[in-house]
C-alpha positions in Angstrom: 0.0 0.0 0.0 1.2 3.5 -0.8 1.1 5.5 2.4 3.0 8.4 0.9 -0.2 10.0 -0.3 -1.6 12.6 2.0 -4.3 11.3 4.3 -6.9 13.9 5.0 -8.2 13.6 8.5 -11.9 14.4 8.3 -11.3 17.1 5.6 -14.0 18.3 3.3 -13.1 15.8 0.5 -13.5 12.8 2.9 -16.7 14.2 4.3 -18.1 14.5 0.8 -17.2 10.8 0.1 -18.6 9.7 3.4 -21.9 11.5 2.7 -22.3 9.4 -0.4 -21.4 6.1 1.3 -23.6 3.8 3.4 -22.5 3.3 6.9 -24.7 0.3 7.5 -23.2 -2.7 9.1 -24.7 -6.1 9.6 -25.6 -7.0 13.2 -24.6 -10.4 14.3 -26.1 -12.6 17.0 -24.3 -12.6 20.4 -21.3 -14.9 20.8 -22.7 -18.1 22.4 -19.6 -18.5 24.5 -20.1 -14.9 25.9 -23.8 -15.7 26.6 -22.9 -18.9 28.4 -20.1 -17.2 30.4 -22.5 -14.4 31.4 -25.2 -16.8 32.4 -22.7 -18.6 34.6 -21.4 -15.5 36.2 -22.4 -14.2 39.7 -22.9 -10.5 40.2 -22.6 -9.2 43.8 -22.1 -5.9 45.6 -18.4 -5.2 46.2 -17.1 -5.3 49.8 -17.6 -2.1 51.7 -14.6 0.2 51.5 -12.4 -0.4 54.6 -12.2 2.5 57.0 -8.5 2.8 56.4 -9.2 3.6 52.7 -12.1 5.9 53.1 -10.0 8.9 53.7 -7.5 8.0 50.9 -10.4 7.6 48.4 -12.6 10.4 49.8 -12.8 12.1 46.4 -13.8 8.9 44.6 -16.4 8.1 47.2 -17.9 11.5 46.7 -18.0 10.9 42.9 -19.6 7.6 43.5 -22.4 9.0 45.7 -23.0 12.2 43.8 -23.4 10.2 40.5 -25.6 7.5 42.1 -23.2 4.8 41.2 -22.8 1.3 42.8 -19.7 -0.8 43.3 -20.2 -4.3 42.0 -18.3 -7.5 41.2 -18.8 -10.1 38.5 -17.1 -13.5 38.8 -17.1 -16.9 37.1 -14.6 -19.6 36.6 -12.6 -17.4 34.2 -12.0 -14.7 36.8 -13.3 -11.7 38.7 -13.9 -8.1 37.6 -14.6 -5.1 39.8 -16.7 -2.3 38.3 -18.8 0.8 39.1 -22.2 1.1 37.6 -24.6 4.0 37.0 -28.1 4.0 35.4 -29.2 7.3 34.0 -32.4 8.8 32.4 -34.4 5.8 33.4 -37.6 7.6 32.8 -36.9 7.7 29.0 -38.7 5.2 26.8 -37.1 2.2 25.1 -34.3 -0.1 26.1 -31.2 1.4 27.7 -27.9 1.6 25.8 -24.7 0.4 27.5 -21.5 2.5 27.7 -18.2 1.0 28.9 -15.5 3.3 30.1 -11.9 1.9 30.5 -9.6 4.0 32.7 -5.9 4.7 32.4 -2.8 3.0 34.0 -2.9 5.2 37.1 -6.3 4.0 38.2 -5.6 0.3 38.4 -6.3 -1.5 41.7 -8.9 -3.6 43.5 -10.7 -1.1 45.7 -13.2 -0.3 42.9 -13.0 3.4 43.3 -10.0 4.8 41.4 -11.6 3.7 38.2 -14.1 6.6 38.4 -11.5 9.2 39.4 -10.9 10.6 35.9 -13.5 11.5 33.2 -16.5 9.7 34.8 -18.0 12.8 36.4 -18.0 14.5 33.0 -19.3 11.4 31.2 -22.2 11.2 33.6 -22.9 14.9 33.1 -23.0 14.4 29.4 -25.2 11.3 29.5 -27.7 13.1 31.7 -27.7 16.1 29.3 -28.2 13.9 26.3 -31.4 12.5 27.6 -30.4 9.0 26.6 -31.2 6.0 28.8 -27.8 4.6 29.5 -26.1 2.1 31.7 -22.6 3.2 32.4 -20.0 0.5 33.3 -16.6 1.5 34.6 -14.5 -1.7 35.3 -11.2 -1.6 37.1 -8.1 -3.3 35.9 -6.1 -5.0 38.7 -2.8 -3.4 39.7 -0.8 -6.4 38.4 -2.4 -6.4 34.9 -2.9 -4.1 31.9 -6.0 -3.8 29.8 -3.9 -4.7 26.7 -0.3 -5.2 25.5 1.1 -1.7 25.9 4.4 -0.4 24.4 5.9 3.0 24.8 8.2 4.5 22.1 5.7 4.4 19.3 5.2 0.7 18.8 1.6 -0.4 18.4 -0.2 -2.9 20.6 -0.1 -6.2 18.8 -3.3 -8.2 19.3 -2.6 -11.3 21.3 -4.4 -14.6 20.8 -6.3 -14.1 24.0 -7.2 -10.9 25.8 -5.7 -10.1 29.2 -7.7 -11.7 32.0 -9.4 -8.5 33.2 -10.2 -7.3 29.7 -11.6 -10.7 28.8 -14.2 -10.3 31.5 -15.5 -7.0 30.0 -17.5 -8.6 27.2 -19.0 -11.1 29.7 -20.0 -8.1 31.9 -21.6 -6.4 28.9 -23.6 -9.6 28.0 -24.7 -10.0 31.6 -26.0 -6.4 31.7 -27.8 -6.8 28.4 -29.7 -9.7 30.0 -30.3 -8.2 33.5 -31.5 -4.8 32.2 -33.0 -6.0 28.9 -30.6 -3.5 27.3 -30.4 -2.8 23.6 -27.7 -5.2 22.2 -27.4 -2.9 19.1 -26.4 0.1 21.2 -23.3 -1.0 23.1 -20.5 1.6 23.1 -17.0 1.6 24.4 -14.6 4.4 25.2 -11.3 4.7 27.0 -8.3 6.9 27.7 -4.6 6.2 27.6 -4.2 2.5 28.7 -8.0 2.4 28.4 -7.7 3.6 24.8 -5.5 0.5 24.2 -8.1 -1.7 25.9 -10.9 -0.2 23.7 -8.9 -0.9 20.6 -8.2 -4.4 21.8 -11.9 -5.2 22.3 -13.0 -3.5 19.0 -10.3 -5.6 17.2 -11.7 -8.8 18.7 -15.4 -8.2 18.4 -16.1 -5.3 15.9 -19.7 -5.0 15.1 -20.4 -8.4 16.6 -20.6 -6.6 20.0 -20.2 -2.8 19.6 -22.2 -0.1 17.9 -19.4 2.5 18.0 -16.2 3.5 19.9 -14.4 6.6 21.0 -10.6 6.3 21.8 -8.5 8.9 23.6 -4.6 8.9 23.6 -4.4 5.2 22.8 -3.1 2.8 20.2 -4.1 -0.5 18.5 -2.9 -3.0 16.0 -3.1 -1.6 12.4 -3.0 -5.2 11.0 -6.5 -5.8 12.5 -8.1 -2.8 10.7 -10.2 -5.0 8.3 -12.1 -6.5 11.3 -13.3 -3.0 12.3 -13.9 -1.3 8.9 -17.7 -1.3 9.5 -17.5 -0.1 13.1 -18.0 3.6 13.6 -14.9 4.9 15.5 -13.9 8.4 16.5 -10.2 8.7 17.4 -8.8 11.6 19.5 -5.2 12.4 20.3 -3.1 15.4 21.4 -0.4 16.4 18.8 2.1 17.1 21.6 1.6 13.8 23.5 4.9 12.7 25.0 3.5 9.8 26.8 1.9 7.9 23.9 2.9 9.5 20.6 0.2 10.8 18.3 1.4 8.6 15.5 -0.3 5.7 17.4 -3.7 7.1 16.5 -2.7 8.4 13.1 -1.6 4.9 12.2 -4.9 3.4 13.2 -6.9 6.0 11.3 -4.7 5.4 8.2 -5.0 1.6 8.4 -8.8 1.8 8.8 -9.1 4.1 5.8 -6.9 1.8 3.8 -9.1 -1.1 4.8 -12.1 0.7 3.3 -13.7 2.2 6.4 -16.1 5.1 5.7 -17.1 5.4 9.4 -13.8 6.2 11.1 -13.1 9.8 12.2 -10.0 11.5 13.6 -9.5 14.6 15.6 -6.0 15.8 16.6 -5.5 18.6 19.0 -2.6 20.9 18.1 -0.2 21.5 21.0 -2.2 19.3 23.4 -0.2 16.8 25.5 -1.4 13.4 26.8 -4.7 14.6 28.3 -6.9 14.9 25.3 -9.8 13.3 27.0 -10.9 16.3 29.1 -11.8 18.4 26.1 -13.1 15.3 24.2 -15.6 14.2 26.9 -16.7 17.8 27.5 -17.8 18.1 23.9 -21.5 17.5 23.4 -20.8 16.8 19.7 -19.0 13.6 20.7 -21.9 12.3 22.7 -24.5 13.2 20.1 -22.5 11.3 17.5 -21.9 8.3 19.8 -25.4 7.8 20.9 -26.8 8.2 17.4 -24.9 5.0 16.4 -26.8 1.7 16.2 -25.7 -1.6 14.7 -27.1 -2.1 11.3 -28.5 1.4 11.0 -27.0 4.3 9.1 -26.5 7.4 11.3 -26.9 10.8 9.7 -24.9 12.5 12.5 -21.4 13.5 11.2 -18.5 15.0 13.1 -17.5 18.6 12.1 -14.6 19.1 9.7 -11.1 18.7 11.2 -7.6 19.6 10.4 -5.5 17.8 7.8 -2.6 15.6 8.9 -0.1 14.1 6.4 1.4 10.7 7.1 4.4 9.5 5.1 5.4 5.9 4.7 8.5 6.5 6.8 6.4 7.9 9.6 3.9 5.1 9.4 6.7 2.5 9.6 8.5 4.3 12.4 5.3 4.7 14.5 6.2 8.3 15.5 
């Protein structure tokens, strides 16, 4: 493939092509293995926060209470996953959508609180403002694990044969909540920041439209060789141009690979001069949530992101990963 050509990130020309193309994807029935694992799982309330940790996580406890979230655990023979859950706009008609948020590397643990420290208050605010009936799931990665293979220095995260244990429980959690809440299986969304961006890519690469309706990634990276699996999945990618933690080329490469694979439903927004934290401005943008919640498997959405800047990617840059 010739990557020397300029790749227009959400420029006018691409938007014109996109407007003429169908974004419909074919919904698939749920993975029987996921359904079986979900049916065999046990969901319980998490253990109360020990008194010695209550002061340490006072801010997170306040977020939990102010946003009417619960701390829960799902477990089966494959493992255990801690997560926080919130259900919003319950008075709205129809089945609820499911939104999964994956946190970054600094929020790992087992107390089931740090996972809502960043971004979650803003996400809840935007969900409420959208008027959408949504179940928000914020799982926590254990301190001795990562959501996905993670490399610094510009290398992409190669998709492993099996997901990391904690990440492998996330689709099971989703399937369980679809059953427990009679949620809409065609409106399952995923988003994540930094390490959680890697985890989001990992799950989208594995399941594509078989599980998800759309995804939003912030400051993460994936495996470009898996792009064909996701070409029908609406994805909006965000990254700061001045990111020194995870270089911007990680997202540029995923966008370029998806376009090369034939995707007409991938979008990219790059923030000039912005470092690693691109998620604050992303999650504060109502346009992002309007786009995300308009996506449904098998149905074309007329909601389009606004025009963005042009970013040029050469073959040398693509190969180097920077």
